C-alpha positions in Angstrom: 11.7 -30.4 -2.4 10.6 -31.9 -5.7 7.1 -31.5 -7.1 5.8 -34.9 -6.1 7.1 -34.5 -2.6 5.6 -31.0 -2.3 2.2 -32.3 -3.6 2.2 -35.0 -1.0 3.1 -32.5 1.7 0.3 -30.2 0.6 -2.2 -33.0 0.5 -1.3 -34.0 4.0 -1.6 -30.4 5.2 -5.0 -30.1 3.6 -6.3 -32.8 5.8 -5.2 -30.9 8.8 -6.9 -27.7 7.8 -9.6 -26.4 10.1 -13.1 -27.2 9.1 -15.0 -24.3 7.7 -18.3 -24.6 9.7 -20.9 -21.8 9.2 -18.8 -20.3 6.6 -19.9 -17.0 5.1 -19.5 -16.2 1.3 -18.0 -13.0 0.1 -17.1 -11.7 -3.4 -13.6 -10.3 -3.6 -12.2 -7.6 -5.9 -11.4 -10.2 -8.5 -15.1 -11.1 -8.7 -14.5 -14.5 -7.0 -16.8 -16.0 -4.4 -14.9 -16.9 -1.2 -16.3 -19.0 1.8 -14.7 -17.7 5.0 -15.3 -18.9 8.5 -16.8 -16.2 10.9 -13.9 -14.5 12.8 -11.0 -16.4 11.2 -8.4 -17.3 13.7 -5.4 -18.0 11.5 -4.7 -15.4 8.9 -1.9 -15.2 6.3 -1.2 -11.8 4.7 0.5 -11.7 1.3 1.2 -8.0 1.1 2.6 -5.2 3.5 -0.5 -3.0 3.1 -2.7 -5.9 4.2 -0.6 -6.7 7.2 -0.7 -3.0 8.3 -4.5 -3.1 8.0 -4.8 -6.3 9.9 -2.7 -4.9 12.8 -4.7 -1.6 12.7 -7.9 -3.6 13.2 -6.5 -5.4 16.3 -5.8 -8.8 14.7 -2.3 -9.1 16.1 -2.9 -12.7 17.4 -4.7 -14.0 14.4 -1.9 -13.1 12.0 0.2 -16.3 11.7 2.1 -15.5 8.5 3.3 -12.5 6.4 5.7 -11.8 3.5 9.3 -10.8 4.1 8.4 -7.3 2.9 6.0 -6.8 5.8 7.9 -4.5 8.2 5.3 -2.5 9.9 4.3 -2.3 12.7 7.3 -3.6 14.6 5.5 -6.7 15.8 5.6 -8.1 12.2 9.2 -9.1 13.0 7.9 -12.0 15.2 5.5 -13.4 12.5 6.4 -16.4 10.4 7.6 -15.3 6.9 6.1 -17.0 3.8 8.3 -15.5 1.2 7.9 -12.5 -1.2 4.9 -10.9 -2.9 5.4 -12.4 -6.3 6.4 -15.9 -5.4 5.4 -16.8 -1.9 6.0 -20.4 -0.7 2.8 -22.4 -0.9 4.4 -25.1 1.3 5.0 -22.5 4.1 1.6 -21.0 3.7 -0.2 -24.4 4.0 2.0 -25.4 6.9 0.6 -22.5 8.9 -2.9 -24.1 8.5 -4.6 -20.7 7.8 -8.4 -20.4 7.6 -8.0 -17.2 5.6 -5.4 -15.9 3.2 -5.6 -12.3 2.0 -3.8 -11.2 -1.1 -3.7 -8.2 -3.5 -4.3 -7.9 -7.2 -1.4 -5.4 -7.4 1.5 -7.5 -6.3 0.5 -11.1 -6.0 0.2 -13.3 -9.2 -3.1 -14.7 -10.2 -1.3 -18.0 -10.5 -0.5 -18.0 -6.8 -4.1 -17.2 -5.9 -5.4 -20.0 -8.2 -3.0 -22.6 -6.7 -3.9 -21.7 -3.2 -7.6 -22.0 -4.1 -7.1 -25.4 -5.7 -5.4 -26.5 -2.5 -8.5 -25.6 -0.7 -7.6 -22.4 1.1 -9.9 -19.4 1.1 -8.1 -16.5 -0.5 -9.7 -13.0 -0.5 -8.1 -10.6 -2.9 -8.2 -6.8 -2.5 -7.4 -4.2 -5.1 -7.3 -0.7 -3.6 -6.6 2.3 -5.9 -7.4 5.8 -4.6 -8.1 6.9 -1.1 -11.8 5.9 -1.2 -10.9 2.4 -2.3 -8.4 2.1 0.5 -11.2 2.9 3.0 -13.4 0.4 1.3 -10.7 -2.2 1.5 -10.4 -1.6 5.3 -14.2 -2.1 5.6 -14.1 -5.3 3.5 -11.3 -6.8 5.6 -13.0 -5.8 8.8 -16.2 -7.6 7.5 -14.5 -10.8 6.6 -12.4 -11.0 9.7 -15.3 -10.2 12.2 -13.8 -6.8 13.0 -16.4 -4.6 11.2 -17.0 -2.3 14.2 -13.3 -1.7 14.6 -13.1 -1.1 10.8 -16.0 1.4 11.0 -14.3 3.4 13.7 -11.0 3.4 11.9 -12.5 4.5 8.6 -14.6 7.2 10.2 -11.5 8.7 11.8 -9.5 8.5 8.5 -12.3 9.9 6.5 -12.5 13.0 8.8 -8.8 13.6 8.4 -8.9 13.3 4.5 -12.0 15.6 4.5 -10.0 18.2 6.6 -7.1 18.2 4.1 -9.5 18.6 1.1 -11.3 21.4 3.0 -8.3 23.4 3.9 -6.7 23.2 0.5 -9.7 23.6 -1.8 -9.4 27.3 -2.2 -5.6 27.4 -2.3 -3.4 27.8 -5.4 -2.2 24.5 -6.7 1.6 24.6 -7.0 3.4 22.3 -9.5 4.9 19.2 -7.9 7.6 16.9 -9.2 7.6 13.6 -7.4 10.9 11.6 -7.8 10.5 7.9 -7.1 13.7 6.9 -5.3 17.1 8.7 -5.5 18.4 7.3 -8.8 17.0 8.0 -12.2 14.4 10.7 -12.6 11.4 8.4 -12.5 8.1 10.0 -11.5 4.4 9.1 -11.2 2.2 9.6 -14.2 -1.5 10.0 -14.6 -3.9 8.3 -12.2 -1.2 6.5 -10.3 -1.6 6.4 -6.6 0.9 9.2 -6.0 -0.7 11.3 -8.7 -4.0 11.1 -6.8 -2.3 11.9 -3.4 -0.7 15.0 -4.9 -4.0 16.2 -6.2 -5.9 15.4 -2.9 -3.1 17.3 -1.0 -3.8 20.4 -3.1 -1.0 20.2 -5.6 -0.6 19.8 -9.3 1.4 16.8 -10.6 3.7 18.0 -13.4 3.6 14.5 -14.8 -0.1 14.2 -14.4 -0.7 14.3 -18.1 1.7 11.4 -18.8 0.0 8.2 -20.0 2.9 6.2 -18.8 2.4 5.1 -15.2 6.0 5.7 -14.1 7.7 7.8 -16.8 11.4 8.7 -16.8 11.8 12.5 -17.1 14.9 14.2 -18.6 16.3 17.2 -16.7 15.3 19.3 -19.7 11.7 18.2 -19.3 11.7 19.0 -15.6 13.3 22.4 -16.3 10.6 23.1 -18.9 7.8 22.0 -16.5 9.4 24.2 -13.8 7.8 22.7 -10.6 7.4 24.8 -7.5 8.0 21.9 -5.3 10.2 18.6 -5.5 9.4 15.7 -3.3 11.7 12.7 -3.3 10.8 9.4 -1.8 13.6 7.8 0.2 13.8 5.4 3.1 17.5 6.1 3.9 18.3 7.8 7.1 20.0 11.1 6.6 19.2 11.2 2.8 17.8 14.6 2.9 21.1 16.6 2.7 22.6 14.5 -0.1 19.4 14.7 -2.1 19.1 18.5 -1.8 22.8 18.8 -2.8 22.2 16.7 -6.0 19.5 19.1 -6.9 21.3 22.4 -6.2 23.0 22.7 -9.5 19.7 23.1 -11.2 19.0 26.7 -10.2 16.7 27.3 -13.2 14.0 25.3 -11.5 11.7 27.3 -9.1 11.7 24.5 -6.4 15.5 24.5 -6.3 15.8 28.3 -6.3 13.4 28.5 -3.4 14.8 25.5 -1.5 11.5 23.6 -1.9 13.0 20.1 -1.9 11.6 17.6 0.5 12.1 14.0 1.3 9.2 11.7 2.3 9.1 8.1 3.6 8.0 6.0 0.5 5.9 3.7 2.8 3.6 6.6 3.6 2.7 7.3 0.0 3.0 3.9 -1.7 1.3 1.5 0.6 -2.5 1.5 0.3 -3.1 1.1 4.1 -4.3 3.2 6.9 -1.0 5.1 7.1 -1.6 6.6 3.7 -3.5 9.3 5.4 -0.4 10.2 7.4 1.3 10.5 4.0 -1.5 12.6 2.7 -1.2 15.0 5.7 2.6 15.1 5.3 2.3 15.8 1.6 -0.3 18.5 2.2 2.0 20.2 4.8 4.8 20.2 2.2 2.7 21.6 -0.7 0.8 24.1 1.6 3.1 25.3 4.4 1.1 28.5 4.7 -1.8 26.5 6.1 -1.9 25.9 9.9 -2.2 22.2 10.1 
């Protein structure tokens, strides 16, 4: 569809958008004021972590559109797809007649948000970083969607689980951890990245935690020099554990290899800032501190 035809289609769709009566004003994490109708009935999510959060709050029926990367929970398969994170289809989004679009600053382009805003759609942008900010995001989404009570209950449960991990590990030794992002090159997570914060919250010491590069590439010599006690590899492939361990077995000079401390973790549990991140924290804590009865 050419630009003129798209503009015409969008203009027509705007006329069909639901009226925003009794709208409430919120300030999103980009500092923008957004007018949102109370208890929105047609929500489009522009990121997997947002979709997971909406489902966790019981907004199954209200979700009318998600990205093609939104794959959890299973029910997302039946939702209309609006494209990817970086370049979702504005035409598809408008055709769904949403009364609320929720995007993320870490994934969606500002240009996309601006264009949707110019069209006349309310777009609320989140920007979670650490565990505390994820809990705040859940509360914010609960507030703007009319699910604050559900959000309060969910956050209370998640906070108790986080506090338990911190309490049980606070007096333990902090073993060195090398986190390998994917199975290819030795790319890891540097200082103040989400994974770095998770490792520290789980009672470990990220051996790349002093790197100013967010996701540095380590040489094998650097890893041997740092000599981690534990190696954690993120992989979504079924049965990947055996091949990953075999790939590391030649490096017996590394303490983690010598002791067989090589573990595989689902990347979605440690990279998506959504309620399941606490599952990831507990899983990581169990790997780092197997001596603790969880």
